[in-house]
PASE-801754 format. One record per residue: residue number from 1; residue in one letter; chain; x, y, z of N, C-alpha, C in turn. Coordinates in pm, whole numbers. Each point is the difference from the previous one (the first is absolute). Layout:
N
(lumdo NUM "a" "A" (X Y Z) (X Y Z) (X Y Z));
...
This chain:
308
(lumdo 1 "x" "A" (84 -120 0) (-84 120 0) (88 125 0));
(lumdo 2 "x" "A" (-28 96 -88) (79 123 -10) (-91 120 26));
(lumdo 3 "x" "A" (45 91 86) (-73 124 24) (66 109 -82));
(lumdo 4 "x" "A" (-80 70 -82) (58 91 -97) (-6 145 47));
(lumdo 5 "x" "A" (-9 93 -93) (13 143 30) (-99 45 105));
(lumdo 6 "x" "A" (38 105 73) (-88 57 100) (12 -67 134));
(lumdo 7 "x" "A" (109 -73 25) (17 -73 124) (10 95 118));
(lumdo 8 "x" "A" (-49 -48 115) (18 72 126) (131 -49 60));
(lumdo 9 "x" "A" (95 90 23) (130 -39 54) (18 59 139));
(lumdo 10 "x" "A" (66 -76 85) (33 52 132) (132 -59 42));
(lumdo 11 "x" "A" (72 74 85) (135 -42 39) (1 -53 141));
(lumdo 12 "x" "A" (76 -107 21) (21 -56 132) (147 23 36));
(lumdo 13 "x" "A" (24 70 110) (137 29 38) (68 -125 51));
(lumdo 14 "x" "A" (119 -28 -50) (76 -115 43) (142 42 33));
(lumdo 15 "x" "A" (78 -97 47) (136 29 39) (81 48 -120));
(lumdo 16 "x" "A" (-27 -59 -118) (80 32 -117) (-62 110 -85));
(lumdo 17 "x" "A" (-118 46 31) (-65 102 -79) (-149 -20 -1));
(lumdo 18 "x" "A" (-63 38 -110) (-145 -7 -8) (-42 -107 -99));
(lumdo 19 "x" "A" (-96 -82 41) (-59 -99 -88) (-132 56 -50));
(lumdo 20 "x" "A" (-13 19 -129) (-123 52 -57) (-86 -116 -49));
(lumdo 21 "x" "A" (-112 -20 65) (-94 -104 -40) (-114 65 -77));
(lumdo 22 "x" "A" (-39 -59 -110) (-103 56 -86) (-129 -79 14));
(lumdo 23 "x" "A" (-110 71 23) (-133 -59 7) (-82 48 -120));
(lumdo 24 "x" "A" (-108 -70 -34) (-84 42 -114) (-60 139 23));
(lumdo 25 "x" "A" (-41 69 -105) (-55 135 14) (-127 6 83));
(lumdo 26 "x" "A" (-70 -114 15) (-122 -1 81) (27 -8 149));
(lumdo 27 "x" "A" (127 -18 39) (33 -17 142) (-28 126 79));
(lumdo 28 "x" "A" (-62 -18 116) (-30 113 89) (45 -37 141));
(lumdo 29 "x" "A" (86 82 59) (49 -28 135) (-113 21 100));
(lumdo 30 "x" "A" (-25 -101 83) (-107 7 99) (49 36 139));
(lumdo 31 "x" "A" (125 -31 30) (54 33 132) (151 -12 -5));
(lumdo 32 "x" "A" (68 80 82) (143 -13 18) (32 20 148));
(lumdo 33 "x" "A" (96 -78 49) (40 14 141) (147 -31 12));
(lumdo 34 "x" "A" (79 100 42) (144 -15 13) (40 16 145));
(lumdo 35 "x" "A" (86 -88 48) (49 6 138) (150 -22 1));
(lumdo 36 "x" "A" (66 61 96) (143 -22 10) (64 89 106));
(lumdo 37 "x" "A" (104 -54 64) (48 -137 -18) (-102 -100 54));
(lumdo 38 "x" "A" (-9 -113 -67) (-99 -101 34) (54 -136 -41));
(lumdo 39 "x" "A" (-76 -106 24) (36 -133 -46) (-112 -55 -87));
(lumdo 40 "x" "A" (38 -79 -98) (-98 -66 -85) (37 -146 -13));
(lumdo 41 "x" "A" (-97 -87 25) (20 -143 -8) (-70 -53 -123));
(lumdo 42 "x" "A" (77 -55 -93) (-54 -47 -128) (7 -152 -7));
(lumdo 43 "x" "A" (-102 -64 -55) (3 -147 -14) (96 -42 -111));
(lumdo 44 "x" "A" (68 -113 19) (88 -54 -103) (-38 -143 -35));
(lumdo 45 "x" "A" (-104 -54 67) (-53 -133 -34) (-151 5 9));
(lumdo 46 "x" "A" (-70 -95 -62) (-145 -11 21) (-32 -39 144));
(lumdo 47 "x" "A" (-129 12 35) (-47 -40 132) (-21 -151 0));
(lumdo 48 "x" "A" (83 -72 74) (-7 -146 7) (26 -46 142));
(lumdo 49 "x" "A" (-73 -101 42) (21 -55 133) (-25 98 112));
(lumdo 50 "x" "A" (-90 96 -23) (-36 95 104) (91 120 11));
(lumdo 51 "x" "A" (94 16 -92) (89 114 8) (57 32 -139));
(lumdo 52 "x" "A" (76 108 -8) (74 35 -121) (130 66 40));
(lumdo 53 "x" "A" (103 -16 -84) (129 60 28) (0 145 -47));
(lumdo 54 "x" "A" (72 85 72) (1 142 -32) (141 56 9));
(lumdo 55 "x" "A" (17 121 -52) (122 77 17) (-39 139 46));
(lumdo 56 "x" "A" (75 58 93) (-33 131 55) (108 101 -36));
(lumdo 57 "x" "A" (-44 117 -46) (92 107 -40) (-32 124 83));
(lumdo 58 "x" "A" (103 70 44) (-16 126 71) (27 116 -94));
(lumdo 59 "x" "A" (-70 110 23) (20 121 -81) (-132 69 -23));
(lumdo 60 "x" "A" (-9 78 -106) (-126 62 -38) (-89 -103 -70));
(lumdo 61 "x" "A" (-128 5 28) (-95 -91 -61) (-103 84 -75));
(lumdo 62 "x" "A" (-12 -24 -130) (-95 73 -86) (-109 -96 -45));
(lumdo 63 "x" "A" (-125 37 29) (-113 -85 -35) (-96 78 -89));
(lumdo 64 "x" "A" (-53 -65 -102) (-101 63 -85) (-91 -107 -58));
(lumdo 65 "x" "A" (-124 40 -29) (-95 -89 -66) (-58 73 -119));
(lumdo 66 "x" "A" (-30 -75 -107) (-47 57 -125) (-118 -79 -50));
(lumdo 67 "x" "A" (-97 70 -58) (-114 -66 -63) (10 20 -151));
(lumdo 68 "x" "A" (-17 -108 -76) (7 3 -145) (-139 -26 -55));
(lumdo 69 "x" "A" (-49 91 -80) (-134 -16 -58) (8 -87 -125));
(lumdo 70 "x" "A" (21 -129 24) (9 -97 -109) (-84 -121 39));
(lumdo 71 "x" "A" (-38 -79 -97) (-76 -121 27) (55 -114 -83));
(lumdo 72 "x" "A" (-20 -122 47) (40 -117 -76) (145 -41 16));
(lumdo 73 "x" "A" (78 69 83) (139 -37 20) (15 -94 118));
(lumdo 74 "x" "A" (102 -83 -5) (35 -83 115) (101 76 85));
(lumdo 75 "x" "A" (13 -34 128) (101 67 82) (141 -14 -56));
(lumdo 76 "x" "A" (30 -115 -62) (132 -18 -60) (22 98 -115));
(lumdo 77 "x" "A" (-101 22 -81) (12 97 -109) (25 141 54));
(lumdo 78 "x" "A" (-60 31 113) (19 132 60) (143 17 53));
(lumdo 79 "x" "A" (53 -106 64) (130 12 65) (118 -25 -92));
(lumdo 80 "x" "A" (-20 -74 -108) (114 -41 -83) (85 117 -47));
(lumdo 81 "x" "A" (-58 110 -51) (85 113 -42) (80 61 115));
(lumdo 82 "x" "A" (-60 10 119) (71 55 115) (113 -92 43));
(lumdo 83 "x" "A" (-26 -131 -3) (104 -97 35) (119 11 -96));
(lumdo 84 "x" "A" (-29 16 -128) (107 15 -99) (81 127 25));
(lumdo 85 "x" "A" (-69 108 38) (70 126 27) (94 -13 119));
(lumdo 86 "x" "A" (-43 -74 102) (87 -22 116) (123 -82 -39));
(lumdo 87 "x" "A" (-20 -105 -79) (113 -81 -44) (97 83 -83));
(lumdo 88 "x" "A" (-52 86 -86) (86 87 -81) (78 98 87));
(lumdo 89 "x" "A" (-51 30 119) (66 94 91) (96 -70 96));
(lumdo 90 "x" "A" (19 -131 -19) (98 -71 81) (-56 -70 123));
(lumdo 91 "x" "A" (-131 -9 12) (-60 -70 112) (-9 -150 -29));
(lumdo 92 "x" "A" (13 -79 104) (-16 -145 -10) (-138 -39 51));
(lumdo 93 "x" "A" (-77 -72 -80) (-133 -45 41) (16 -124 87));
(lumdo 94 "x" "A" (-41 9 127) (16 -113 92) (-133 -68 32));
(lumdo 95 "x" "A" (-110 65 -33) (-132 -60 19) (-92 52 -110));
(lumdo 96 "x" "A" (-68 -93 -67) (-94 37 -107) (-107 -108 -1));
(lumdo 97 "x" "A" (-115 29 60) (-102 -104 16) (-140 58 -21));
(lumdo 98 "x" "A" (-92 -87 -35) (-140 38 -15) (-77 -43 124));
(lumdo 99 "x" "A" (-129 30 2) (-83 -16 121) (16 -136 66));
(lumdo 100 "x" "A" (-33 -108 -72) (5 -133 59) (143 -39 34));
(lumdo 101 "x" "A" (94 26 -92) (139 -36 23) (61 79 116));
(lumdo 102 "x" "A" (-44 124 20) (50 81 112) (-47 -53 135));
(lumdo 103 "x" "A" (-117 -60 2) (-59 -45 125) (-137 58 24));
(lumdo 104 "x" "A" (-56 64 -103) (-138 47 6) (-27 98 111));
(lumdo 105 "x" "A" (-105 -27 76) (-46 86 109) (110 23 103));
(lumdo 106 "x" "A" (71 -108 38) (102 11 105) (113 93 -40));
(lumdo 107 "x" "A" (46 -11 -126) (108 87 -47) (-46 146 -2));
(lumdo 108 "x" "A" (-119 24 -54) (-48 137 -12) (-2 72 134));
(lumdo 109 "x" "A" (-39 -71 107) (-11 65 130) (128 -12 83));
(lumdo 110 "x" "A" (104 -61 -59) (130 -5 67) (94 109 -51));
(lumdo 111 "x" "A" (-40 69 -108) (86 105 -57) (-66 136 22));
(lumdo 112 "x" "A" (82 104 -3) (-52 136 19) (-81 42 -121));
(lumdo 113 "x" "A" (-121 47 24) (-88 45 -107) (-64 132 40));
(lumdo 114 "x" "A" (3 97 -88) (-67 127 27) (-150 -22 11));
(lumdo 115 "x" "A" (-69 77 85) (-142 -25 25) (-90 32 -118));
(lumdo 116 "x" "A" (-112 -74 -9) (-101 31 -100) (-77 125 40));
(lumdo 117 "x" "A" (-64 65 -96) (-13 -42 -140) (118 40 -88));
(lumdo 118 "x" "A" (108 54 59) (113 45 -80) (74 -115 -66));
(lumdo 119 "x" "A" (6 -114 69) (60 -119 -57) (-98 -115 17));
(lumdo 120 "x" "A" (-53 -49 -112) (-95 -110 2) (73 -129 -36));
(lumdo 121 "x" "A" (-24 -105 79) (63 -130 -26) (-108 -106 -17));
(lumdo 122 "x" "A" (-3 -59 -118) (-87 -114 -29) (78 -126 36));
(lumdo 123 "x" "A" (-46 -71 103) (73 -116 51) (26 -103 -110));
(lumdo 124 "x" "A" (-86 -6 -97) (13 -101 -107) (78 50 -120));
(lumdo 125 "x" "A" (33 129 -3) (67 54 -118) (102 106 41));
(lumdo 126 "x" "A" (119 -43 39) (107 95 29) (135 -59 -39));
(lumdo 127 "x" "A" (99 88 -15) (137 -39 -32) (92 82 89));
(lumdo 128 "x" "A" (107 -64 50) (90 67 94) (144 -21 -44));
(lumdo 129 "x" "A" (79 107 7) (142 -5 -36) (82 67 108));
(lumdo 130 "x" "A" (109 -64 42) (100 62 86) (132 5 -76));
(lumdo 131 "x" "A" (62 118 -6) (126 18 -70) (100 67 94));
(lumdo 132 "x" "A" (126 -40 -8) (101 53 90) (123 44 -79));
(lumdo 133 "x" "A" (76 91 62) (135 33 -45) (97 -39 111));
(lumdo 134 "x" "A" (111 -62 -41) (96 -47 99) (-30 -142 42));
(lumdo 135 "x" "A" (78 -53 94) (-20 -139 44) (-134 -17 70));
(lumdo 136 "x" "A" (-64 -114 -21) (-132 -22 59) (6 4 152));
(lumdo 137 "x" "A" (109 -43 59) (11 1 147) (3 140 57));
(lumdo 138 "x" "A" (50 96 -79) (7 140 47) (-10 94 -119));
(lumdo 139 "x" "A" (-117 11 -62) (-14 84 -120) (8 148 34));
(lumdo 140 "x" "A" (45 79 -98) (5 144 20) (-136 64 -29));
(lumdo 141 "x" "A" (-77 -60 -92) (-130 53 -37) (-95 -116 -28));
(lumdo 142 "x" "A" (-126 20 35) (-104 -99 -27) (-120 72 -60));
(lumdo 143 "x" "A" (-58 -57 -104) (-125 50 -58) (-98 -116 -13));
(lumdo 144 "x" "A" (-123 21 47) (-105 -100 -20) (-109 59 -87));
(lumdo 145 "x" "A" (-53 -82 -87) (-110 37 -89) (-117 -93 29));
(lumdo 146 "x" "A" (-119 55 12) (-119 -78 34) (-111 46 -94));
(lumdo 147 "x" "A" (-45 -89 -88) (-105 35 -97) (-121 -90 20));
(lumdo 148 "x" "A" (-118 58 -16) (-124 -76 10) (-100 60 -98));
(lumdo 149 "x" "A" (-92 -83 -48) (-95 46 -101) (-143 -32 39));
(lumdo 150 "x" "A" (-90 84 -49) (-144 -24 10) (-56 -1 -141));
(lumdo 151 "x" "A" (-131 -2 -14) (-59 -5 -134) (25 125 -82));
(lumdo 152 "x" "A" (17 115 67) (10 126 -74) (128 79 24));
(lumdo 153 "x" "A" (85 -44 92) (119 78 31) (109 -90 58));
(lumdo 154 "x" "A" (117 60 16) (113 -70 61) (64 93 102));
(lumdo 155 "x" "A" (62 -59 101) (67 77 104) (145 -48 11));
(lumdo 156 "x" "A" (91 95 22) (141 -31 17) (51 71 125));
(lumdo 157 "x" "A" (64 -77 87) (66 57 117) (151 -13 -18));
(lumdo 158 "x" "A" (72 108 27) (146 0 -11) (58 47 132));
(lumdo 159 "x" "A" (86 -83 59) (67 38 125) (150 -16 -22));
(lumdo 160 "x" "A" (75 105 33) (144 -5 -12) (65 41 130));
(lumdo 161 "x" "A" (104 -71 39) (78 34 118) (147 -1 -37));
(lumdo 162 "x" "A" (73 105 41) (142 9 -31) (83 14 124));
(lumdo 163 "x" "A" (97 -87 17) (83 -1 120) (87 124 9));
(lumdo 164 "x" "A" (40 56 -115) (92 114 2) (-70 132 -29));
(lumdo 165 "x" "A" (-133 -1 -5) (-72 123 -31) (14 101 112));
(lumdo 166 "x" "A" (0 127 -35) (12 106 101) (-133 22 69));
(lumdo 167 "x" "A" (6 56 122) (-122 34 72) (-74 110 -74));
(lumdo 168 "x" "A" (-135 -5 -5) (-76 102 -72) (32 141 49));
(lumdo 169 "x" "A" (12 91 -95) (23 141 31) (-129 63 49));
(lumdo 170 "x" "A" (-1 58 124) (-124 59 50) (-53 111 -89));
(lumdo 171 "x" "A" (90 75 -67) (-45 105 -92) (-72 -62 -118));
(lumdo 172 "x" "A" (56 -109 -56) (-63 -69 -111) (-134 -58 41));
(lumdo 173 "x" "A" (-8 -51 122) (-126 -55 49) (-107 108 8));
(lumdo 174 "x" "A" (39 120 44) (-96 110 7) (-47 39 -139));
(lumdo 175 "x" "A" (94 -1 -98) (-38 32 -136) (-96 -104 -55));
(lumdo 176 "x" "A" (23 -127 35) (-89 -106 -45) (-140 21 55));
(lumdo 177 "x" "A" (-9 42 126) (-132 25 58) (-74 110 -76));
(lumdo 178 "x" "A" (76 100 -47) (-63 106 -76) (-50 -50 -135));
(lumdo 179 "x" "A" (77 -94 -61) (-42 -56 -127) (-129 -79 16));
(lumdo 180 "x" "A" (-13 -72 111) (-120 -80 24) (-125 86 -6));
(lumdo 181 "x" "A" (10 123 50) (-118 86 3) (6 106 -110));
(lumdo 182 "x" "A" (82 -24 -100) (17 97 -106) (-114 -4 -100));
(lumdo 183 "x" "A" (24 59 -115) (-104 21 -101) (-65 -131 -44));
(lumdo 184 "x" "A" (81 -108 -8) (-52 -126 -50) (-23 -102 112));
(lumdo 185 "x" "A" (0 44 125) (-8 -93 111) (-130 8 77));
(lumdo 186 "x" "A" (11 -35 128) (-116 -9 86) (-77 131 8));
(lumdo 187 "x" "A" (71 111 16) (-67 129 15) (-85 34 -121));
(lumdo 188 "x" "A" (57 -23 -120) (-74 33 -122) (-127 -82 -11));
(lumdo 189 "x" "A" (10 -130 33) (-118 -85 -7) (-106 42 101));
(lumdo 190 "x" "A" (45 33 121) (-93 39 104) (-71 130 -36));
(lumdo 191 "x" "A" (74 95 -52) (-59 129 -35) (-89 -10 -124));
(lumdo 192 "x" "A" (39 -85 -94) (-75 -10 -124) (-123 -90 14));
(lumdo 193 "x" "A" (17 -117 67) (-108 -97 7) (-80 10 129));
(lumdo 194 "x" "A" (56 64 102) (-68 12 128) (23 -117 93));
(lumdo 195 "x" "A" (67 -104 -48) (31 -115 85) (115 -76 -63));
(lumdo 196 "x" "A" (72 -77 83) (111 -80 -49) (21 -117 94));
(lumdo 197 "x" "A" (29 -117 -55) (31 -118 81) (141 13 55));
(lumdo 198 "x" "A" (18 -27 127) (132 5 62) (69 -134 -21));
(lumdo 199 "x" "A" (90 -5 -97) (68 -125 -34) (106 -33 105));
(lumdo 200 "x" "A" (25 -129 18) (109 -43 85) (-33 -20 146));
(lumdo 201 "x" "A" (-125 22 40) (-38 -24 139) (-2 -149 27));
(lumdo 202 "x" "A" (51 -40 115) (13 -142 34) (-60 -25 138));
(lumdo 203 "x" "A" (-117 -65 1) (-67 -35 125) (14 -150 26));
(lumdo 204 "x" "A" (15 -36 126) (-4 -142 35) (-138 -54 -37));
(lumdo 205 "x" "A" (-3 -122 -51) (-123 -58 -54) (-115 4 101));
(lumdo 206 "x" "A" (-113 58 -43) (-121 2 82) (4 96 116));
(lumdo 207 "x" "A" (102 86 8) (12 93 112) (23 141 -52));
(lumdo 208 "x" "A" (3 96 94) (29 139 -34) (142 36 40));
(lumdo 209 "x" "A" (87 -101 23) (139 25 37) (79 42 -123));
(lumdo 210 "x" "A" (45 124 -4) (74 55 -113) (148 -32 19));
(lumdo 211 "x" "A" (55 -80 -90) (139 -44 13) (97 110 -35));
(lumdo 212 "x" "A" (124 -14 46) (102 102 -22) (31 20 -147));
(lumdo 213 "x" "A" (-27 -103 -83) (27 11 -143) (-82 112 -64));
(lumdo 214 "x" "A" (-103 46 69) (-89 101 -56) (50 142 21));
(lumdo 215 "x" "A" (108 16 76) (44 136 35) (30 80 -126));
(lumdo 216 "x" "A" (77 -60 -93) (36 72 -121) (-118 35 -87));
(lumdo 217 "x" "A" (-105 -82 6) (-117 23 -83) (-72 128 37));
(lumdo 218 "x" "A" (17 49 122) (-71 118 46) (82 128 -9));
(lumdo 219 "x" "A" (127 -13 -40) (87 118 -3) (-52 104 -99));
(lumdo 220 "x" "A" (-46 -45 -116) (-49 94 -100) (-124 74 46));
(lumdo 221 "x" "A" (-93 -72 61) (-122 63 50) (32 98 111));
(lumdo 222 "x" "A" (92 -38 89) (37 90 110) (63 128 -53));
(lumdo 223 "x" "A" (87 -15 -101) (65 119 -58) (-104 92 -63));
(lumdo 224 "x" "A" (-99 -59 -66) (-107 79 -63) (-80 76 106));
(lumdo 225 "x" "A" (-35 -67 109) (-79 63 105) (78 112 70));
(lumdo 226 "x" "A" (130 -22 19) (81 104 63) (15 121 -92));
(lumdo 227 "x" "A" (9 -27 -130) (17 108 -95) (-128 81 -17));
(lumdo 228 "x" "A" (-117 -64 28) (-129 68 -14) (-80 -16 129));
(lumdo 229 "x" "A" (35 74 103) (-64 -18 131) (-149 35 1));
(lumdo 230 "x" "A" (-49 71 -103) (-142 34 -5) (-85 -114 -55));
(lumdo 231 "x" "A" (65 -100 -59) (-72 -115 -57) (-49 -93 110));
(lumdo 232 "x" "A" (-124 -49 -14) (-53 -103 89) (-34 -123 -83));
(lumdo 233 "x" "A" (34 -118 53) (-29 -124 -70) (-68 -99 93));
(lumdo 234 "x" "A" (-64 -99 -60) (-51 -114 73) (73 -124 -47));
(lumdo 235 "x" "A" (41 -84 92) (55 -130 -32) (-115 -100 8));
(lumdo 236 "x" "A" (-27 -69 -109) (-116 -89 -7) (48 -143 -24));
(lumdo 237 "x" "A" (-30 -88 94) (39 -139 -13) (-105 -80 -76));
(lumdo 238 "x" "A" (47 -103 -74) (-87 -88 -78) (45 -144 18));
(lumdo 239 "x" "A" (-93 -94 -12) (32 -142 12) (-55 -76 -120));
(lumdo 240 "x" "A" (31 -130 -5) (-68 -86 -96) (-132 -46 62));
(lumdo 241 "x" "A" (-69 -93 -65) (-135 -37 44) (-3 -121 93));
(lumdo 242 "x" "A" (116 -49 41) (1 -113 93) (-50 46 137));
(lumdo 243 "x" "A" (-97 -73 56) (-52 34 132) (-119 95 -7));
(lumdo 244 "x" "A" (-53 35 117) (-118 86 10) (33 146 -18));
(lumdo 245 "x" "A" (-103 80 -25) (20 143 -25) (51 72 124));
(lumdo 246 "x" "A" (-62 -22 115) (39 74 120) (147 -23 38));
(lumdo 247 "x" "A" (46 -126 8) (143 -17 32) (93 56 -106));
(lumdo 248 "x" "A" (-41 -2 -127) (85 55 -104) (6 152 8));
(lumdo 249 "x" "A" (-111 63 33) (2 146 19) (91 36 117));
(lumdo 250 "x" "A" (-9 -78 109) (86 26 116) (147 -18 -36));
(lumdo 251 "x" "A" (32 -108 -74) (139 -24 -39) (52 111 -90));
(lumdo 252 "x" "A" (-81 39 -99) (46 104 -92) (18 133 71));
(lumdo 253 "x" "A" (-90 32 94) (13 124 76) (125 -4 89));
(lumdo 254 "x" "A" (27 -114 62) (117 -13 87) (130 9 -79));
(lumdo 255 "x" "A" (-1 -53 -123) (119 12 -83) (25 145 -42));
(lumdo 256 "x" "A" (-106 70 -35) (15 141 -33) (49 79 122));
(lumdo 257 "x" "A" (-51 -36 117) (43 68 123) (147 -28 30));
(lumdo 258 "x" "A" (47 -122 -32) (141 -33 22) (90 83 -91));
(lumdo 259 "x" "A" (-44 21 -124) (76 84 -92) (2 145 50));
(lumdo 260 "x" "A" (-116 48 44) (-7 136 54) (94 16 119));
(lumdo 261 "x" "A" (0 -99 91) (85 8 118) (147 2 -38));
(lumdo 262 "x" "A" (37 -77 -103) (139 0 -45) (39 139 -54));
(lumdo 263 "x" "A" (-91 63 -75) (28 134 -51) (17 100 114));
(lumdo 264 "x" "A" (-83 -13 103) (8 93 113) (128 -21 80));
(lumdo 265 "x" "A" (33 -126 27) (112 -30 90) (135 16 -69));
(lumdo 266 "x" "A" (13 -52 -123) (131 0 -65) (28 130 -74));
(lumdo 267 "x" "A" (-106 61 -57) (23 116 -86) (-56 129 60));
(lumdo 268 "x" "A" (-54 -5 121) (-52 119 70) (-107 73 -81));
(lumdo 269 "x" "A" (-86 -76 -68) (-111 61 -71) (-107 40 102));
(lumdo 270 "x" "A" (-55 121 -6) (-102 43 97) (-123 -91 -6));
(lumdo 271 "x" "A" (-56 -40 114) (-118 -88 0) (-118 58 -77));
(lumdo 272 "x" "A" (-14 133 0) (-113 61 -69) (10 -10 -152));
(lumdo 273 "x" "A" (116 -38 -51) (21 -5 -145) (-43 -134 -60));
(lumdo 274 "x" "A" (-18 -102 84) (-27 -136 -50) (-109 -65 85));
(lumdo 275 "x" "A" (-99 -61 -65) (-96 -83 71) (0 -140 -59));
(lumdo 276 "x" "A" (-56 -95 73) (4 -140 -43) (-141 -58 -3));
(lumdo 277 "x" "A" (-33 -68 -109) (-132 -60 -20) (17 -139 -59));
(lumdo 278 "x" "A" (-106 -80 6) (4 -135 -57) (-125 -31 -80));
(lumdo 279 "x" "A" (18 -61 -118) (-112 -35 -87) (-23 -150 -11));
(lumdo 280 "x" "A" (87 -81 62) (-15 -144 -14) (10 -41 -146));
(lumdo 281 "x" "A" (-97 -84 -45) (5 -47 -139) (-99 74 -91));
(lumdo 282 "x" "A" (-47 117 41) (-105 69 -73) (47 80 -122));
(lumdo 283 "x" "A" (131 14 -18) (50 79 -114) (116 -73 -68));
(lumdo 284 "x" "A" (-27 -115 -62) (108 -76 -64) (50 70 -126));
(lumdo 285 "x" "A" (126 -27 -34) (57 49 -125) (24 -115 -98));
(lumdo 286 "x" "A" (-28 -122 45) (19 -118 -85) (-96 -109 48));
(lumdo 287 "x" "A" (-8 -107 -77) (-89 -110 36) (53 -78 120));
(lumdo 288 "x" "A" (-88 -30 94) (38 -82 115) (-1 -149 -33));
(lumdo 289 "x" "A" (-26 -34 -125) (-5 -141 -40) (138 -55 -35));
(lumdo 290 "x" "A" (101 86 -8) (136 -44 -28) (93 43 113));
(lumdo 291 "x" "A" (110 -76 15) (98 34 104) (63 136 -28));
(lumdo 292 "x" "A" (26 30 -126) (59 128 -36) (-95 114 33));
(lumdo 293 "x" "A" (-128 -20 -31) (-99 103 30) (-14 25 149));
(lumdo 294 "x" "A" (-1 -107 78) (-12 17 146) (120 75 56));
(lumdo 295 "x" "A" (120 -30 -54) (118 73 45) (-10 148 -32));
(lumdo 296 "x" "A" (-49 32 -119) (-15 140 -39) (-101 72 89));
(lumdo 297 "x" "A" (-104 -71 43) (-104 62 82) (47 28 142));
(lumdo 298 "x" "A" (101 -72 46) (54 24 135) (99 117 -9));
(lumdo 299 "x" "A" (-46 118 38) (81 120 -22) (-39 110 97));
(lumdo 300 "x" "A" (85 102 8) (-32 125 70) (20 113 -101));
(lumdo 301 "x" "A" (-100 85 -13) (7 113 -92) (7 132 77));
(lumdo 302 "x" "A" (70 96 -58) (-4 138 50) (-102 76 -85));
(lumdo 303 "x" "A" (-96 65 66) (-106 74 -70) (11 148 36));
(lumdo 304 "x" "A" (4 83 -101) (12 145 22) (-134 55 48));
(lumdo 305 "x" "A" (0 70 114) (-125 53 57) (-15 149 -27));
(lumdo 306 "x" "A" (100 78 39) (-14 145 -13) (135 67 13));
(lumdo 307 "x" "A" (2 129 -29) (117 82 21) (-46 124 74));
(lumdo 308 "x" "A" (33 5 127) (-46 109 87) (61 134 -41));
């Protein structure tokens, strides 16, 4: 499979320079989360006998997920061009397996995966690749690729960790936060559409416990609110249709409240600027008859209320 003109390119910083991986023109980034210094544990074998072998790298860890508006492709077709690009850049492929060969359900939940709906994983249709630079016992860089497909789209997760990468520059991080809320980002969507889904939020299953992985997802919204103190928003939680209406409304409201509390505590957003509400399963954005649709329906949105 060859991807032609109009490719989406992005660079991954490595010890030796930048690796430019090309995605199809339909690719749209759904979430990014970078941490460092940090550790990343990547699988190097399938899940067998109740476990899998891994390798751990210290350094900066860059995570991103992408949605491709394509249909009819297999996960292998999606990953093959990226795998070839890594090999051309000097990486050694140490794991390359499909759903059943990887270990199916057990493998999927033993590896790090960005939360839905930003990264959707079809247990029956995924492909996983781990590539390293340097000796396998102590690699200098590790990149994992995770692709999965549904009837109408494909998802790709890319995680890279570099042992020799420098610590993130706080000035660069601040500039990145400004880009998130720039003309083509969260702020523009919120002002133009009146609402926006907060991508990258990670709740423990069935609870309103907001995991630490969600901190970066709120940086753009916090920067927007600080820049426009007269703006008031509502955080509105939504669920899928599993369970009764009353408990789902309570869960969605509690999740919105957890996001609000994080904005207040971590980013010092005034309480009067944000309120929290829950809709349960009453406002779906996709069909609850599919796993992908249910994942999309489980979300928290920011809704623009007024500008005092």
